[in-house]
C-alpha positions in Angstrom: -14.3 -23.0 12.3 -10.9 -23.8 13.8 -7.8 -21.9 15.0 -6.4 -21.8 11.4 -9.5 -20.0 10.1 -9.4 -17.4 12.8 -5.7 -16.9 12.6 -6.0 -16.2 8.9 -8.9 -13.7 9.5 -6.9 -12.0 12.2 -3.8 -11.6 10.0 -5.9 -10.4 7.1 -7.9 -7.8 9.1 -4.9 -6.4 10.9 -2.8 -6.3 7.7 -5.4 -4.6 5.6 -6.1 -2.1 8.4 -2.4 -1.4 8.8 -2.0 -0.9 5.0 -4.5 1.9 5.1 -1.8 4.0 6.6 1.3 2.7 4.8 0.7 4.1 1.3 -0.3 7.5 2.6 2.8 7.7 4.8 5.1 6.6 1.9 3.5 9.0 -0.6 3.0 12.0 1.6 6.6 11.9 3.0 7.9 12.5 -0.5 5.2 15.1 -1.5 5.8 17.1 1.7 9.5 17.0 1.0 8.9 18.3 -2.5 6.7 21.1 -1.2 9.4 22.1 1.3 12.0 22.0 -1.5 9.9 24.4 -3.6 9.7 26.8 -0.6 13.4 26.5 0.0 14.2 27.3 -3.7 11.5 30.0 -4.3 10.8 31.6 -0.9 7.1 31.6 -1.8 5.1 31.5 1.4 2.3 29.3 0.0 4.7 26.4 -0.3 5.7 26.8 3.3 2.0 26.8 4.4 1.3 23.7 2.3 4.4 22.0 3.8 3.3 22.6 7.3 -0.4 21.8 6.5 0.1 18.5 4.8 3.1 17.7 7.0 0.7 17.7 10.0 -1.6 15.2 8.2 1.4 13.1 7.4 2.6 13.0 11.0 -0.9 11.9 12.3 -1.0 9.1 9.7 2.6 8.1 10.4 2.0 7.7 14.1 -1.1 5.5 13.5 0.9 3.4 11.0 3.6 2.7 13.6 1.1 1.7 16.2 -0.8 -0.7 14.0 2.4 -2.1 12.3 3.9 -3.3 15.6 1.2 -5.9 15.8 2.1 -7.5 12.5 5.5 -8.8 13.5 4.1 -10.2 16.8 1.6 -12.4 14.9 4.4 -14.4 13.4 5.3 -15.7 16.8 1.8 -15.8 18.2 -0.3 -17.5 15.5 2.2 -18.6 12.9 5.1 -20.0 14.8 5.5 -23.1 12.5 5.8 -20.7 9.6 8.3 -18.6 11.5 10.3 -21.6 12.4 10.4 -22.8 8.8 11.3 -19.6 7.0 12.7 -17.4 9.8 16.3 -17.7 8.6 15.2 -16.0 5.3 12.2 -13.9 6.3 14.0 -12.4 9.3 16.9 -10.9 7.5 15.1 -8.3 5.4 12.7 -7.5 8.3 15.6 -7.0 10.6 17.3 -4.6 8.1 14.0 -2.8 7.7 13.7 -2.2 11.5 17.4 -1.4 12.2 18.1 0.7 9.1 15.1 2.0 7.3 12.7 2.5 10.2 15.3 4.0 12.5 16.4 6.3 9.6 12.8 7.4 9.0 11.8 7.9 12.7 15.0 9.7 13.6 14.8 12.2 10.9 11.1 12.7 11.3 11.9 13.7 14.9 14.5 16.2 13.7 12.1 17.6 11.1 9.3 18.0 13.7 11.4 19.9 16.3 13.9 21.4 13.9 11.8 24.3 12.6 13.8 27.6 13.2 16.4 25.5 15.1 18.2 23.7 12.3 19.7 25.4 9.3 17.2 25.5 6.5 19.2 23.1 4.3 19.7 20.6 7.1 16.1 20.8 8.1 15.1 20.1 4.4 17.5 17.2 4.3 15.8 15.7 7.3 12.4 15.3 5.6 14.1 13.9 2.5 16.0 11.4 4.7 12.7 10.4 6.4 11.1 10.0 3.0 14.0 7.8 1.8 13.6 5.7 4.9 9.9 5.2 4.3 10.6 3.9 0.8 13.5 1.7 1.9 11.3 0.3 4.6 8.7 -0.7 1.9 11.4 -2.4 -0.2 12.7 -4.7 2.5 9.2 -5.7 3.6 8.2 -6.4 0.0 11.4 -8.4 -0.5 10.3 -10.6 2.4 6.8 -11.0 1.0 8.1 -11.7 -2.5 10.0 -14.7 -1.1 6.6 -16.1 -0.2 5.4 -15.6 -3.8 8.6 -16.8 -5.5 11.1 -18.5 -3.2 14.7 -17.9 -4.3 18.2 -17.9 -2.6 17.6 -20.8 -0.2 17.9 -24.5 0.4 15.9 -26.9 2.5 17.9 -28.5 5.3 17.0 -32.2 5.2 17.9 -32.6 8.9 15.9 -29.7 10.3 13.3 -29.4 7.6 13.9 -25.6 7.6 14.5 -23.2 4.8 18.0 -21.7 5.1 19.3 -18.6 3.4 22.0 -19.2 0.8 22.0 -16.0 -1.3 20.7 -12.8 0.4 21.3 -10.8 -2.8 19.0 -13.2 -4.7 16.3 -12.6 -2.1 16.7 -8.8 -2.4 16.8 -9.0 -6.2 13.9 -11.4 -6.6 12.2 -10.5 -9.8 8.8 -10.4 -8.0 10.2 -7.9 -5.5 11.8 -5.8 -8.3 8.5 -5.1 -9.9 6.2 -5.2 -6.8 8.2 -2.4 -5.3 7.6 0.2 -8.0 4.0 -1.0 -8.4 3.4 -0.5 -4.6 5.1 2.9 -4.5 3.1 4.1 -7.5 0.0 3.0 -5.6 1.2 5.0 -2.6 1.5 8.1 -4.6 -1.9 7.5 -6.0 -3.3 7.7 -2.5 -1.2 10.7 -1.4 -2.0 12.7 -4.5 -5.7 12.0 -4.0 -5.5 13.3 -0.4 -3.9 16.5 -1.6 -6.8 17.0 -4.1 -9.6 16.1 -1.6 -8.5 18.6 1.1 -7.7 21.4 -1.3 -11.0 21.0 -3.1 -12.9 21.2 0.1 -11.3 24.6 0.9 -11.6 25.9 -2.7 -15.3 25.2 -3.0 -16.3 26.3 0.5 -14.0 29.4 0.7 -13.5 30.5 -2.9 -12.2 34.0 -2.1 -10.0 33.5 0.9 -6.4 34.7 1.0 -5.1 31.2 0.7 -6.9 30.3 -2.5 -3.7 30.3 -4.5 -2.2 27.7 -2.2 -5.2 25.4 -2.4 -5.4 25.8 -6.2 -1.7 24.7 -6.5 -2.3 21.8 -4.1 -5.3 20.6 -6.2 -3.4 20.8 -9.4 -0.2 19.3 -7.9 -2.2 16.5 -6.4 -4.2 15.8 -9.6 -1.0 15.5 -11.6 0.6 13.2 -9.0 -2.6 11.1 -9.2 -2.6 10.9 -13.0 1.2 10.1 -13.3 0.9 7.6 -10.5 -2.1 5.9 -12.2 -0.1 5.6 -15.4 2.8 4.1 -13.4 0.5 1.7 -11.7 -0.8 0.5 -15.1 2.7 0.1 -16.6 4.2 -1.7 -13.6 1.0 -3.8 -13.2 1.3 -5.0 -16.7 4.9 -6.1 -16.1 3.9 -7.7 -12.8 1.1 -9.6 -14.5 3.6 -11.2 -16.9 5.9 -12.2 -14.1 3.0 -13.5 -12.1 2.0 -15.7 -15.1 5.6 -17.2 -15.0 6.0 -17.9 -11.3 2.3 -18.3 -10.2 0.2 -19.3 -13.2 -2.6 -20.4 -10.9 -3.0 -16.9 -9.6 -3.3 -15.5 -13.1 -5.8 -18.2 -14.0 -7.8 -17.5 -10.8 -7.7 -13.7 -11.5 -9.4 -14.3 -14.8 -11.7 -17.2 -14.0 -9.9 -19.2 -16.7 -10.8 -22.8 -16.2 -9.2 -24.4 -19.3 -5.9 -23.6 -21.0 -6.3 -21.3 -23.9 -4.1 -20.2 -26.8 -4.9 -17.4 -27.5 -6.6 -16.5 -24.2 -9.4 -14.0 -23.8 -9.7 -11.4 -21.0 -12.8 -11.9 -18.9 -14.9 -8.8 -18.5 -17.4 -10.9 -16.6 -17.4 -14.6 -15.7 -20.0 -16.6 -13.8 -18.8 -19.9 -12.6 -20.3 -22.9 -10.9 -20.8 -22.9 -7.1 -17.9 -25.3 -6.6 -15.6 -23.0 -8.7 -14.7 -25.8 -11.1 -16.2 -24.6 -14.4 -17.4 -21.6 -16.3 -21.1 -21.0 -16.8 -21.1 -17.7 -18.6 -18.4 -15.3 -19.7 -18.1 -11.9 -21.5 -14.6 -11.8 -23.0 -12.2 -9.6 -25.0 -10.3 -11.9 -27.4 -6.4 -12.2 -27.2 -6.2 -9.6 -24.4 -5.3 -12.1 -21.6 -2.6 -13.7 -23.7 -1.0 -10.3 -24.2 -1.4 -9.3 -20.5 0.1 -12.7 -19.3 2.8 -13.4 -21.9 3.3 -10.3 -24.0 2.1 -12.2 -27.1 -1.5 -11.8 -28.3 -1.5 -15.5 -29.3 0.3 -16.7 -26.2 -0.8 -19.7 -24.1 -2.3 -19.2 -20.6 -2.8 -22.2 -18.4 -6.3 -22.8 -17.0 -7.3 -23.6 -13.4 -8.3 -27.3 -14.0 -5.1 -28.1 -15.9 -3.0 -26.5 -13.2 -4.9 -28.3 -10.4 -4.1 -31.6 -12.0 -0.5 -30.6 -12.5 0.0 -29.5 -8.9 -1.8 -32.6 -7.5 0.6 -34.8 -9.4 3.6 -32.7 -8.3 2.8 -32.0 -4.6 0.3 -34.7 -3.7 -3.5 -35.0 -3.5 -5.5 -31.9 -2.4 -6.9 -28.7 -3.7 -4.4 -26.1 -5.0 -7.1 -23.7 -6.3 -7.7 -20.4 -4.4 -11.2 -19.1 -3.8 -12.1 -18.0 -7.4 -14.7 -15.3 -6.7 -12.3 -13.6 -4.2 -9.4 -13.5 -6.6 -11.6 -12.6 -9.6 -13.4 -9.7 -8.1 -10.6 -8.3 -6.0 -8.5 -8.1 -9.1 -11.2 -6.1 -10.8 -12.0 -3.9 -7.8 -8.3 -3.1 -7.6 -8.2 -1.8 -11.2 -11.6 -0.1 -11.1 -11.1 1.9 -8.0 -7.7 3.1 -9.2 -9.1 4.2 -12.6 -12.0 6.0 -10.8 -9.5 8.1 -8.8 -7.6 9.0 -12.0 -10.9 10.1 -13.7 -11.7 12.4 -10.8 -8.2 13.9 -11.0 -8.8 14.7 -14.7 -12.1 16.4 -13.8 -10.3 18.5 -11.1 -7.7 19.7 -13.6 -10.5 20.5 -16.2 -12.4 22.5 -13.6 -9.3 24.8 -13.1 -8.5 25.4 -16.7 -7.7 29.0 -17.7 -7.3 30.1 -14.0 -10.8 29.1 -12.9 -11.7 28.2 -9.4 -13.8 25.0 -8.9 -17.3 25.7 -7.6 -19.2 22.5 -8.4 -20.5 20.7 -5.3 -20.8 17.5 -7.2 -17.1 17.8 -8.0 -16.5 18.5 -4.3 -18.3 15.3 -3.3 -16.3 13.3 -5.8 -13.1 14.9 -4.5 -13.9 14.0 -0.9 -14.5 10.4 -1.9 -11.3 10.4 -4.0 -8.8 9.3 -1.4 -10.9 6.3 -0.4 -10.8 4.9 -4.0 -7.0 4.3 -4.2 -7.0 3.1 -0.6 -9.6 0.5 -1.6 -7.6 -0.3 -4.7 -4.5 -0.9 -2.6 -6.4 -3.1 -0.2 -8.0 -5.2 -2.9 -4.6 -5.5 -4.6 -3.2 -7.1 -1.5 -6.2 -9.3 -0.9 -5.7 -10.6 -4.5 -2.0 -11.0 -3.9 -2.3 -13.0 -0.7 -5.5 -14.9 -1.5 -4.3 -15.8 -5.0 -1.3 -17.6 -3.5 -3.5 -20.0 -1.4 -3.3 -22.7 -0.3 0.4 -21.9 -0.1 2.0 -19.7 2.6 5.3 -20.1 0.8 4.6 -21.1 -2.8 5.6 -24.6 -3.6 7.2 -25.2 -0.2 4.8 -24.8 2.7 1.0 -24.9 2.9 -0.8 -22.3 4.9 -2.4 -24.9 7.2 1.1 -26.1 8.1 2.3 -22.7 9.2 -0.2 -22.1 12.0 0.9 -22.4 15.7 0.0 -25.8 17.0 -0.1 -24.8 20.6 -2.6 -21.9 20.2 -6.2 -22.8 20.8 -9.3 -21.5 19.0 -10.3 -19.6 22.2 -6.9 -17.9 22.4 -6.9 -16.8 18.8 -10.5 -15.6 19.1 -9.7 -13.6 22.2 -6.7 -11.8 20.5 -8.7 -11.3 17.3 -11.5 -9.7 19.2 -9.2 -7.5 21.2 -7.2 -6.3 18.2 -10.4 -5.6 16.2 -11.9 -3.5 19.0 -8.6 -1.6 19.5 -8.3 -1.0 15.8 -11.9 0.3 15.6 -11.1 2.8 18.4 -7.9 3.9 16.6 -9.9 4.3 13.4 -12.2 6.8 15.1 -9.3 8.7 16.5 -7.5 8.8 13.2 -10.5 10.0 11.2 -11.3 12.7 13.8 -7.8 14.0 13.9 -7.4 14.1 10.1 -10.8 15.8 9.7 -10.1 18.3 12.4 -6.7 19.4 11.1 -7.8 19.2 7.4 -10.7 21.5 8.1 -8.4 24.0 10.0 -6.7 24.8 6.7 -3.2 26.1 6.1 -1.5 27.8 9.1 -1.2 31.5 9.5 2.4 32.4 9.3 2.0 36.0 10.6 4.2 36.5 13.6 2.3 36.9 16.9 3.3 40.2 18.5 2.4 38.8 22.0 5.2 36.3 21.9 8.5 37.4 23.3 11.4 36.3 21.1 14.0 38.3 22.9 15.2 35.4 25.0 18.1 33.2 23.9 16.9 30.3 21.7 18.8 27.8 23.8 16.6 28.7 26.8 13.4 28.1 24.9 11.7 24.7 25.6 11.8 22.1 22.9 8.2 22.2 21.5 6.2 20.7 18.7 6.7 23.1 15.7 3.2 23.1 14.6 
């Protein structure tokens, strides 16, 4: 083990942990805005209750996402300074815009939304949550544009004097075809997570308190969340199909590694299960669906898909001696876990809708157990999707331009990286306990009681009242 190995583990652990909060923040911001819009248009109190209820869960998650996200950018200078030096001119631009525009937009209007209840005009208060939601999605786009440059470098040149990549076309970076499809795919995955959370919390209250006064609100939340989950699952599948075809064009090794395809095939079969040799160089056993991989990769059921061994020989001739093959079991299984967990969440959403047909209220404890697990499934799917995306690019940190081993900080020792890795892991573990306890506590509390409290004196001028958290 050396500093490179630990630096990679640290970035992987902190990134996956941070991304547990990101999709929920992106999806919930929009769903809470929709719920508040429905209250604004109809005046129905149940929508206001759901807005405040899920809004509180959104805020808890948002705060944790901000805390964990700050660490990500510091790592570029701490452990990956050579990478930052090489690509900083390009990578820094979208990240700077994300921080100065999208994140500030999001955080500013979230503040207005939190403290603006009964202080701002209703339309302005509603606009503030929509502005925050737009900020969240813009933030995702700029970050994905930066990541997409690592997958498919565009809009740059290599300065022969400095050896650095320099930005020549910022519009090309923002309109990178990888970014253009990765963004809707990621956003669809975020709504898959958010819809699942709506269902899980609503189902818990429906099964445990079937006859409470707020049953209509929970019934709506369960239905709404189920439809969001199903529509999002369909969007994930459609965008994923397009993304697979683009991936085959720009990163053929990643597609071959995802399928355990060792030799070039035309037509190529989709691997349901492949067992390879221990060194990952050949196939021992495979269960396949004919023509499916050709269609997924090229759009033609008889299309040609390049194999791992052929691509390795091609890259060795192009870039020099060395292994250009990712860890096949990781890419192969992470790709399938990504798909499988997402489909499982959609299946549970269908069951929830079926359980509420003809005005029925769900009573099955088995369905409740499935519902409680439901948010974890798309979270796992998102995590495995990113593991596949980043591990499938290896050994490149910038595809075709810089190897991962060349991006690590040369001055950072193994002891220093281990120390920071251990510290971050312990802090994140503590934050995980705090996050789970807060979410469970406020989820169990249920929707708020909006009945005015007769003991509160509202006769004083509003300007004299202290600014307080609205919940």
